[in-house]
ZATISE-754772 format. One record per residue (C-alpha): x negated, y negated, z; residue in one letter; residue number from 1. Coordinates in pm, 1 decimal, always signed. Each point is the difference from the previous one (the first is absolute). Example, Ala and Ser with C-alpha at 12.3 -4.5 7.8 and 13.67 -1.06 7.14 Angstrom:
REM residues 2
          X          Y          Z   rovex   base
    -1230.0     +450.0     +780.0       A      1
     -137.0     -344.0      -66.0       S      2
***
This chain:
REM residues 385
          X          Y          Z   rovex   base
      -13.4       +3.8      -36.6       M      1
     -117.9     -340.8      -93.5       S      2
      +73.2     -319.4     +231.6       V      3
      -57.1     -331.0     -118.6       A      4
      -92.3     -243.8     +308.9       C      5
      -60.8     -348.6      +60.6       G      6
     +341.8     -118.2     -202.2       G      7
      +47.0     +289.3     -161.2       G      8
     +316.2       +9.4     -251.3       Y      9
     +253.7     +227.5      -57.0       R     10
     +291.1       -4.8     -234.8       G     11
     +123.7     +112.9     -326.9       E     12
     -269.7     -153.2     -149.7       K     13
     -351.0      -70.8     +147.9       E     14
     -167.1     -318.3     -116.3       P     15
     -381.9      -10.8      -26.7       T     16
     -150.5     -102.5     +243.9       G     17
     -177.8     -316.8      +51.7       Q     18
     -304.6     -115.2     +239.3       P     19
      +72.5     -250.7     +272.6       T     20
     -168.6     -166.5     +238.9       S     21
     +203.5      -28.1     +261.1       F     22
      -50.4     -201.3     +361.3       T     23
     +178.7      +97.8     +306.0       A     24
      +12.8     -196.4     +331.9       G     25
     -175.6     +137.3     +286.7       D     26
     +106.8     +327.9     +129.6       S     27
      +91.2       -2.4     +388.6       A     28
     -292.0     +221.4      +86.9       S     29
      -80.5      -97.8     +344.9       D     30
     +384.2      -15.0      +94.3       T     31
     +179.6     +237.2     +208.0       T     32
     +373.5      +89.5      +30.2       H     33
     +162.3     -239.6     +233.5       G     34
     -198.1     -310.7      -98.4       D     35
     +181.6     -296.0      +35.1       P     36
     -221.6     -135.1     -267.2       T     37
     +174.2     +246.5     -219.6       A     38
     +308.4     -264.3      -72.5       S     39
     -234.2     -165.4     -227.3       S     40
      +77.2     +275.4     -246.4       A     41
     +346.5     -219.7      -83.0       V     42
     -187.4     -326.8       +0.5       T     43
      +76.6     -178.5     -336.8       E     44
     -302.4      -55.1     -175.8       G     45
     -181.3      -24.7     -364.4       D     46
       -7.1     +305.6     -175.7       D     47
     -282.8     +153.4     -164.3       E     48
     -112.0      +79.0     -358.7       T     49
     +261.9     +213.2     -156.5       N     50
     -219.1     +242.8     -201.1       G     51
     +128.6     +241.5     -304.2       G     52
      +17.0     +374.5      +10.7       T     53
     -248.0     +214.4     +114.6       K     54
     -187.1     +267.9     -165.0       L     55
     +106.7     +352.0      +85.0       D     56
     -254.7     +183.7     +184.8       V     57
      -32.8     +358.3      +73.3       A     58
      +80.9     +170.3     +362.5       P     59
     -196.9      -51.1     +312.7       P     60
     -267.0     +300.5       +0.3       D     61
     +195.6     +149.2     +263.9       T     62
     -243.8     +308.9      +69.4       D     63
     -263.8     -192.5     +156.9       A     64
     +244.7      -56.1     +286.1       M     65
     +248.1     +259.6     +117.7       T     66
     +184.8       -2.7     +326.3       A     67
     -128.6     +257.2     +221.6       G     68
     -356.2      +74.5     -192.8       D     69
     -306.9      +81.3     +219.6       G     70
      +75.0     -223.0     +292.6       G     71
     +129.4     -322.6     -218.2       D     72
     +215.1     -155.8     +212.4       Q     73
     +213.0     -161.4     -287.8       S     74
     +395.6      +76.7     -133.6       G     75
     +320.7      -47.4     +135.1       C     76
     +275.2     +202.4     +121.7       D     77
     +275.6     -313.6       +6.0       K     78
     +132.2     -192.5     -271.0       V     79
     +241.6     -305.1      +65.0       D     80
     +220.0     -101.1     -353.7       F     81
     +130.5     -319.0      +17.1       L     82
     +221.6      -97.1     -305.5       F     83
     +147.8     -368.4     -102.4       I     84
     +298.9      +48.2     -213.5       I     85
     +161.6     -314.1     -204.8       D     86
     +393.8       +8.6     +112.8       N     87
      +76.2     -293.3     -281.0       S     88
     +316.3      +68.7     -204.5       G     89
     -279.1     +112.5     -312.7       S     90
     -127.7     +323.5     +193.5       M     91
     +234.5     +224.1      -30.2       G     92
     -151.7     +245.1     -238.8       D     93
     -382.5      -74.6     +107.9       E     94
     +144.2     +115.6     +360.0       Q     95
     +139.3     +326.3     -151.8       G     96
     -361.7      +48.7     -208.0       N     97
     -178.9      -19.9     +352.4       L     98
     +267.3     +243.6     +176.0       I     99
      -37.5     +230.3     -280.8       N    100
     -358.1      +27.4      -17.0       S    101
      -33.0      +57.6     +399.5       F    102
      +51.5     +361.8      +31.0       P    103
     -330.4      +61.4     -260.3       L    104
     -197.9     -269.7     +172.7       F    105
      +52.2     +105.9     +339.4       I    106
      -65.2     +376.0      -78.3       D    107
     -261.8      -75.4     -241.0       T    108
     -178.9     -177.8     +345.2       I    109
     +101.0     +310.9     +238.3       Q    110
     -177.7     +215.2     -235.4       S    111
     -303.0     -189.4      -65.9       T    112
      -83.5     -167.8     +305.3       L    113
      -85.6     +333.4     +201.3       D    114
      -75.6     -154.3     +305.8       E    115
     +214.9     -300.3      +41.6       A    116
     +348.2     +156.7      +74.9       Q    117
     +142.2     -277.3     +241.9       D    118
     +154.3     -279.7     -160.2       Y    119
     +230.2     -313.4     +100.5       H    120
     +182.6     -161.3     -292.9       L    121
     +207.2     -327.3      +11.7       M    122
     +196.9     -221.5     -265.8       V    123
      +22.4     -362.9      +22.3       L    124
     +234.4     -209.4     -197.3       D    125
     -119.0     -391.8     -139.0       V    126
     +264.3     -190.7     +224.6       D    127
      +90.7      -30.0     +340.0       A    128
     +361.0     +106.0      -25.4       W    129
     +185.5      +33.0     -287.1       Q    130
     +307.7     -161.6     +122.1       Y    131
     -193.6     -327.1      +82.0       E    132
     +175.1     -180.3     -258.3       T    133
     +348.4     +136.8      +68.4       C    134
      -90.2     -108.8     +390.1       Q    135
      -62.1     -342.8     -135.3       Q    136
     +330.0      -16.7     -190.1       M    137
     +203.4      +99.9     +301.0       C    138
     -130.6     -281.7     +206.6       T    139
      -16.9     -261.8     -273.8       T    140
     +341.5      +48.1     -149.4       A    141
     +261.2     -257.9     +135.7       P    142
     +189.0     +203.2     +279.4       P    143
     +318.1      -56.4     -125.2       E    144
     -128.4     +216.0     -311.1       C    145
      -24.0     +286.0     +248.3       I    146
     +308.4     +233.9      +18.2       N    147
      +90.4     +224.3     +294.0       P    148
     -165.3     +313.1     -144.0       M    149
     -348.0     -218.8      +25.0       G    150
      +28.8       +3.4     -390.5       L    151
      -30.8     -323.0     -238.1       C    152
     +288.6     -120.1     -140.3       D    153
      -63.1     -199.6     -357.2       P    154
     +330.5     -100.8      -13.9       T    155
       +2.0     -234.3     +278.3       V    156
     -134.4     -309.4     -185.7       G    157
     -323.8      -99.9     -196.1       P    158
     -259.9      -42.2     +262.1       A    159
      +61.6     +405.3      +67.7       C    160
      -77.1     +104.4     -402.9       L    161
     -376.9      +64.7      +21.3       F    162
      -25.7     +136.7     +399.5       P    163
     +302.4     +236.6     -132.6       C    164
     -129.6     +100.4     -267.6       F    165
     -322.8     +132.2     +124.8       L    166
     +167.5     +143.4     +296.9       G    167
     +197.3     +225.5     -230.6       A    168
     -298.7     +136.8     -151.9       V    169
     -123.4      +66.8     +331.3       C    170
     +326.1     +189.3      +80.9       G    171
     -102.9     +200.2     -279.8       L    172
     -302.4      +98.1     +115.7       D    173
      +64.7     +269.0     +300.7       G    174
     +318.1     -208.2     +115.3       G    175
     -184.2     -320.1     +153.5       Y    176
     +248.2     -170.8     +216.3       Q    177
      -95.1     -370.5     +167.4       C    178
       -4.7      +51.4     +372.4       G    179
      +34.9     +352.9      -58.8       V    180
     -329.9     +148.6     -171.7       T    181
     -256.0      -50.2     +248.8       M    182
     -391.4     +105.6      -48.8       P    183
      -81.2     +324.1     +183.6       E    184
     -341.0      +24.7     +218.0       V    185
     -280.2     -121.7     -145.6       C    186
     +145.9       +6.3     -359.2       E    187
      +15.1     -429.5      -14.6       D    188
     -378.4      +33.3      +58.0       V    189
     -221.1      -25.2     -316.0       L    190
     -274.0     +279.7      +14.4       G    191
     +218.3     +244.3     +200.1       A    192
      +24.2     +306.8     -124.4       G    193
     +318.1     +119.9     -212.7       V    194
     +278.8     +236.8     +186.2       T    195
     +289.0      -78.5     -136.0       H    196
      +26.6     -140.6     -361.3       P    197
     +330.8     -187.5      -47.9       R    198
     +134.6     -192.3     -291.3       G    199
      +70.2      +68.8     -370.5       Q    200
     -205.3     +304.7     -153.4       G    201
     -132.1     +119.7     +325.1       S    202
      +11.5     +310.0     +218.3       S    203
     +212.9     -192.2     +217.8       N    204
      -49.1     +200.0     +278.1       M    205
     -161.3      +72.5     +340.9       D    206
     -314.4     +191.3      -93.1       C    207
      -16.8     +152.2     +349.4       N    208
     -419.8      +79.6      -38.4       F    209
      -79.2     +287.4     +248.1       S    210
     -225.5     -225.7     +114.1       T    211
     +245.5     -217.0     +195.4       G    212
     -256.6     -248.0     -155.1       A    213
      -31.4     -257.8     -287.5       R    214
     -130.2     +238.7     -164.6       Y    215
      -31.7     +387.7     -126.2       M    216
     -263.0     +249.7      +79.0       D    217
     -113.0     +305.2     -128.9       S    218
     +190.9     +201.1     +183.8       N    219
     +348.9     -150.4     -140.5       E    220
     +205.8     +273.1      -88.7       P    221
      +45.9      -70.3     -357.9       D    222
     -288.2     -309.1      -85.4       L    223
     +152.0      -65.3     -336.9       S    224
     +343.9      -13.4      +74.6       A    225
      -92.1     -234.5     +289.0       A    226
     -236.8     -231.8     -205.5       F    227
     +297.4      -15.7     -287.6       E    228
     +251.0     -125.2     +290.1       C    229
     -268.6     -263.2      +84.6       A    230
     -133.3      -90.5     -294.5       A    231
     +334.5      -68.8     -196.1       Q    232
      -29.4     -382.9     +178.8       V    233
     +274.5      -46.7     -283.4       G    234
      +23.0     -350.8     -178.7       V    235
     +240.6     -212.6     +228.5       S    236
     -261.2     -244.5     +123.7       S    237
      +84.6     -389.0      -70.7       Y    238
     -334.3     -135.4     +116.7       A    239
     -115.2     -311.0     -147.9       G    240
     -351.9     +177.6      -88.3       T    241
     -154.2     +343.2      +51.0       E    242
     -246.7      +42.2     +257.1       R    243
     -150.9     +319.2      -46.8       P    244
     -351.1     -102.4     +122.2       M    245
      +66.3     -179.6     +311.9       E    246
     +244.5     +330.6      +94.6       A    247
     -318.7     +181.6      -45.3       M    248
     -181.4     -252.5     +266.8       V    249
     +242.2      -24.3     +252.2       Q    250
      +26.1     +407.2      +24.6       A    251
     -393.8      +32.7      +40.5       V    252
      -25.5     -316.0     +266.8       T    253
       -6.3      +10.4     +330.0       S    254
     +169.4     -292.0     +167.1       G    255
     +263.7      +22.9     -306.2       T    256
     +380.6      +24.6      +89.9       E    257
      -36.9     +316.1     -213.5       A    258
     -263.2     +198.4     +203.7       E    259
     +247.9     +122.2     +260.7       P    260
     +230.9      +86.2     -208.7       C    261
     -217.7     +235.5     -173.3       N    262
     -203.7     +134.0     +289.0       T    263
     -246.8     +324.2      -52.0       G    264
      +27.6      -16.7     -363.9       F    265
     -358.3     -150.0      -61.4       L    266
     -272.3     +267.9     +148.8       R    267
     -364.2     -124.3      +35.2       D    268
      -76.2     +358.4      -82.7       D    269
     +141.9       +1.0     -301.2       A    270
      -55.5     -150.5     -401.0       I    271
     +271.9     -218.9      -93.8       L    272
     +162.6      +21.1     -341.5       V    273
     +178.7     -313.2     -143.3       V    274
     +269.0      +32.0     -288.7       T    275
     +220.1     -304.5     -120.5       F    276
     +189.8      -16.0     -256.5       I    277
     +194.1     -287.9     -173.3       T    278
      +95.2     -146.5     -288.9       D    279
     -118.4     -391.6      +78.2       E    280
     -303.2     -134.1      +71.4       D    281
      -81.5      -99.9     +385.0       D    282
      -91.5     -345.3     -115.6       G    283
      -42.9     -336.2     +198.1       N    284
     +322.9      -91.1     +188.8       G    285
      +45.2     +380.4      +62.6       D    286
     -169.4     +159.2     +207.6       S    287
     -207.1     -181.4     +286.7       A    288
     -359.6       -3.4      -75.1       G    289
     -254.9      +77.8     -260.8       T    290
     -143.9     +351.1     -142.3       P    291
     -309.5      -58.4     +201.7       A    292
     +227.1      -34.4     +326.1       G    293
     +243.0     +298.6      -72.7       W    294
     -322.1     +219.2      -45.8       K    295
     -113.6     -136.0     +321.7       Q    296
     +291.4     +122.5     +155.6       A    297
      -53.1     +319.9      -87.1       L    298
     -352.5      +27.8     +114.4       V    299
      +70.5     -172.5     +353.8       A    300
     +266.8     +264.4       +1.0       A    301
     -242.5     +295.1       -5.7       K    302
     -251.5     -157.0     +215.8       N    303
     -224.6     -154.4     -274.1       G    304
      -71.8     +314.3     -176.7       D    305
     +114.8      -45.9     -383.9       E    306
     -128.9     +331.1     -136.6       S    307
     +290.8     +135.7     +203.2       A    308
     +272.2     -177.3     -230.3       I    309
     +175.8      +60.2     -339.3       V    310
     +214.4     -219.6     -168.3       V    311
     +236.9     +146.2     -289.5       L    312
     +220.7     -259.0     -201.1       G    313
     +253.1      +20.6     -210.2       L    314
      +66.5     -343.2     -172.9       F    315
      +60.6     -178.8     -324.0       G    316
     -288.2      +66.4     -295.0       D    317
     +128.8     -275.7     -231.4       N    318
     -302.9     -182.7      -24.7       D    319
     -225.1     +283.7      -27.8       M    320
     -103.4     +162.4     -373.2       P    321
     +234.4     +291.9      -85.4       G    322
     +288.4     -111.6     +302.6       G    323
     +284.4     +192.2      -35.2       I    324
     +224.5     -264.1     +203.9       C    325
     +240.4     -236.3     -188.7       Q    326
      +64.3     -323.6     +153.8       D    327
     +228.1       +3.3     +275.9       L    328
     +160.4     -341.4      -46.0       A    329
     +108.3     +122.3     -384.5       D    330
     +278.6     +249.5     +159.5       G    331
     -172.5     +285.8       -1.2       S    332
      -71.9     +268.3     +243.3       D    333
     -378.9     -133.1      -15.7       G    334
     -227.0     -166.9     +246.1       A    335
     -201.7     -349.2      +64.2       E    336
     -370.2      -10.0      -45.8       A    337
     -172.9      +41.7     +327.6       A    338
     -358.4     -134.6       +5.3       P    339
       +1.2      -90.3     +375.6       R    340
      +95.9     +370.1      +80.1       L    341
     -228.5     +143.7     -229.0       R    342
     -268.4     -211.7     +180.4       Q    343
      +50.3     +126.4     +317.9       F    344
       +2.9     +352.4     -117.3       V    345
     -360.0      -60.9     -220.9       D    346
     -123.4     -176.9     +384.3       S    347
       -5.4     +367.8     +144.4       F    348
     -229.1      +92.8     -286.6       G    349
      -13.3     +405.5      -74.8       D    350
     +261.5      +23.6     +302.3       K    351
     +262.6     -202.4     -219.1       G    352
     +202.6     +160.3     -280.3       F    353
     +320.3     -119.8     -206.8       F    354
     +238.1      +78.3     -241.2       G    355
     +298.1     -144.8     -216.1       S    356
     +310.7      -16.9     +181.7       V    357
     +181.5      +10.8     -320.1       C    358
     -161.4     +367.9      -93.7       A    359
     +279.6     +262.1      -33.4       P    360
      -98.6     +225.8     +278.5       S    361
     -301.9      -89.6     +232.6       Y    362
      -54.8     +406.2      +70.8       D    363
     -369.3      -35.1     -181.4       S    364
      -80.6     -313.4     +217.7       F    365
      +62.3     +168.4     +303.4       F    366
     -191.5     +300.4     -122.4       Q    367
     -346.1     -193.5     -130.1       D    368
      +95.5     -208.6     +361.2       A    369
       -6.0     +301.7     +207.5       V    370
     -414.2      +62.1     -104.5       A    371
      -73.2     -350.0     +156.4       L    372
     +149.5      +97.4     +287.7       I    373
     -159.1     +314.0      +40.0       D    374
     -331.1     -134.4      -43.7       S    375
      +67.1     -299.1     +276.7       T    376
     +124.7     +271.5     +211.8       C    377
     -347.1     +176.0      -17.9       E    378
     -184.0     -251.3      +49.5       E    379
     +199.3     -158.8     +306.9       F    380
     -210.2       -2.3     +332.6       I    381
     +247.8      -20.5     +234.4       P    382
      -93.8     -250.8     +325.9       P    383
     -137.3     +123.6     +315.5       E    384
     +224.1      +41.1     +242.4       G    385
***
């Protein structure tokens, strides 16, 4: 199996790689998990130079470093998988592709990573609460517009037309009602693990993980079914903008509102595999911070050990040679070009890997990613103690 690392590309077509010069921000190699300075990961600043496509390279030589060889202390037996999934209105097919690819992906992980059979898996969406705008509608609509059933009545008068139209849409998405539909514990926290997707196109059920936590583990009786429940986050987000990287930062950074929600997910003696899927770039005005800051947050979460992190991205390839995505703005099932997200993935060098969100299947993307995860696991040196 071959793997393309450091900005590798997968889709129906593969473009010819072009060399790039890329300057990333300083990694937080001297930070530790829980360092209060980690909040700098979401500080606004200048973006780094955005390079082009990197050349595909051969997979790392894993024969020279195998877990358990002759006193070698390297090798992992735990993997924490973090999935960040766009839940905006255009993401239905992409969520389906991800869910369809997961069983083969996790089966290959289980058969390839001989020693690492202890997994945590957590899903995030890209807004704080999909009904946040609906809730705002309830509070901004004139009181006389709300009928005794808690629904907005557009026939009352002109001032009720807009808020009540929005209310009608919200009502169709999972039966939202003003004053009745309230967020569950941690459901309105950006970066908290998803346990009960709601709204149009979602699984619309409590996933009820066997862990009793906001993440699944390898003891889940039906891991693929549990992942399908959580990953089908739906297409009902009415947020003004998607914030995938900010959700990721909030999920892994100490001292955030999401930290107590996700207690137990991150483990110091596990490698961290982050996968994000979106059809829009995370540009200026979306997630707080910069690609360098997002990277810094992940490195800090792994106690400064950048080598313990794998980043996988599925996003728009419109601006790349041979890209298969159509423009999202033309009404097709396409995507936006995503230079900032690609810059973020590229900053991890040969531990970053990306593919086209517009590919008809993600099977080959995840199969190639397994080799990268396996080599990262074999090279991992768990912290002492």
